[in-house]
N, C-alpha and C positions, 0 to 999 in steps of 0.2 A: 569448362565443366561439360561433361557429356550429358546427353538427354536422360540417361538412366539415373544419374545423380540428381538432376533437376527434378525428376519425378519423385525421388526419395524425399527431397526437401519439401515438395508440394504435399506429400503425405503428412508431414509435421504441420504444415500450414492448415490443411483440412482439419486435423485434430484440434488445433487451437481455435478454429472458427466454430467448433461445436462445443466449446467450453461453456459450462454453466456453473455459476458460483465462482469461488476464488481460491481453489486449491490447485495450484499450478503443478504440472508435471515437469520432468526433465530439468530440475534445478542444477545450476552450475556447481562444480565441485569447489568448496571453500578450501583455500590454501593455508588459512590460519583459523584459530577458534573464533566463535561468534562474539557478539557484543557482551560487555560486562554487566548486562542487565537482562532480565527476562520479562518482556512486556506482559505476557499473559499472567505470570505470577503477581506482578505489580497490580494489574487490573483486578485480579481475583481478591487481593488483599483489600483494595479500596471498596469493591462491591460488597464484601462480607460485612461491612459496617454501615452500608447505605440503605436508605428506604426507597429512593427513586434513582434510577440510572438511565442514561441516554447513551447509545452507541451511534456515532456518526459514520455514515458510509460503511455500513456493516458488510458490504459485499454479498456473499451468499449466506452470511450469518455463521460461518464456520468457526471463527474465533470467539465471537460473542456468545454463542451457545455454550461453549465450554466454560467461559468466564462466569456465566450466571447459573451454571448447572446445579450448584449446591447452595444457592442464595435464595432467600425469600423476597428479595427486593422487587419493587414495581419497575419493570424494565420496558423500555421502548427503543426501537432502532429506526434509523433512517437509511434509505438507499435510493438514490436518484436514477441510477442507470437502469434502463428498462430491461436489460438482459438479466441483471442480478436480483432486482426487486422481487419478482415472483419466486425465485429460488430461496431467498432469505425468508419470505413469508411462509413458505412451506416448512422450512427447517425450524423456524422460531414460533410456529403457529400455536403451540401449546404453552409458550412461555412469554413471548413479547410480540406486540403488534409491530408491523413494519410500515413506516410512513414514507410515501414518495415525496421527497423534499430535498432541496439544495441545502447543503451544510453551511452555506454562506448567508442564508435567510431562513432561520428556523421558525417553524409555525408553532412555537410553544411560548407559554407565558413566562414572565420574569420570575426568577428564583424557583423554577419548577423541579430542579434536579439536585440531588446531593452530589452526584458524580456524573461527569461527562467523559466519554472515551472516544478516541479517534485513532484508528490504526491505518496509516497510509491514506488518510482522507484530508483533502484541503480544508482549512478551517478559516473562520473569521474570529479572531480573539475577542472582538467586541460582542459578537453574538454568543460565544461560549460563556463569557462573564455574565451576560444578561440573563441567560437561562439557569445559571448556577445559583443555588441558595447561598446565603452568607455563610462563609466557612466551607463551602463545597469545594470539591477537588476536580481538576481536569488532568487527564493523562493522555499523551499522544506519543506515538512512534511514527516518524516520517522517513521517507526515502530521501537520500541526499539528491540535490538537483543535478549534479554532474555524474550520476551513475553511468558506468561503462564509457567514460569519456574517451577511453583509448580507441573507441570505434568511430569517433567523429571524422577521422581522416578519410574513411571510406563511406560514411553515412553523413554527409554534410547537412542533410535535411532532418537530422535528429532534433527533436524539440529542445529548446533551451528553457528550462524551467527556472522560475525565480528562486533565489536563495532566501527562504523564509526563516531560517534558523535564528538569525539576529532580529529580523523584522518582527516575528511573532513575539519574541520576548519584550521588545519595545512596546508593541501594541498592548500586550497584557498589562505592563506597568502603567501605561497611559489610561487603561480602563480600571485601574485601582486594584489589580490582582498582584499576587506575589509569586514570582517564579522560584520554586523551591529546589528544582533540579533541572539542569540543562547539560546534556552530554552528546557528543558526536562520536561516531565510530566508522572506520573504513577498513576494508580488507580486500585482498586480491582473490578472485575466483577464476576457475578455468572451465571453459566449454570444451569438452572432449569431442563433441560432434557438432557440426554446423547446424544440423537440424534442430538441436536443442535451442540454439539462439533464435532460429526462425520461429520456433514455437512461441517463445517469449515475446518477440516483436509483434507477432500477430495477436497474441492474447492480450497485450497491452497496447492497443492501437494508438494511444496518445504519444508513445515513444517516438515512432516515425510515422506520421500521418500518411495514409494510403500505401503503407508498405505491403509488398507482395513479392513472392519469389520471381515472378516475371518482370516486375518493374525495377527490381534491384539485382538483376543477374550479374552485372559487372562487379558490383560491390561484393556479392557473395562469392564470386570466383576468386577475388583477391583474398577474402577471409578464409576460403578453403585451403589456401597455401599455408596460412598461419596455423590452422587447426592441424595440419599434417606435420608440424614440427614437433620436436621432443617436448618443448614447453607447452604446446597447445595454444589455444586462444585464451589469453589472460586479460581480464578487465577488472576494474575496481567497482565494488558495490559498497554501500554504506547506509547508515541510518542515523537519525538523531532522536533523542528523547527529551520531552519537556513534561514537567509536573508542576502544576500551578494551583494555588489556593485563592479562592475569591474572598 
């Protein structure tokens, strides 16, 4: 790759490092339709009948603000990451306080919430069940652990996330809850520009720890050849959905 192209990639890197909140730009092009569920619609339906709602790892509050916009429920959100917590606090200030807390050790009393939500946030099933009222509901959409696995041949340092799909269901059952819905979905997506991938890897630093354009020049050079083909750079993304009743 010539230096001009490297500078173009660094421009995407710089944009990602300035990200506040969790509305990502430069999404890859989906090659098939999306999941057979709509997380936000499902969440709104649950919230519409709830008195108290907790959103775990709310990011910048972008999704949760829409979910509770027409509800009168008592709402609270958590966000541990120092970058997003103040963004969420500003967005949700007129509607829900944002608590700086880990989703794995919740600072709330037992049975405090009718509904608990988690969109792409790691959870502790035991903690979720603890803070749910009897008959309360939990809804989560999570990213599959092997997202973009096709890139591992050039990025051997990609994080290997645990596969919680089955594990979470087992832990909920052990905690006395009932898993009412469990579904997985995968689809191919295409990156038309290498800069779009760079943006996502920088915006989500847990994907490849310490990733930068400079530190991964050789890998990016190899991927640049794939992007230049008729097919483009194709990888697999996916999600799973769990709905649980306490």
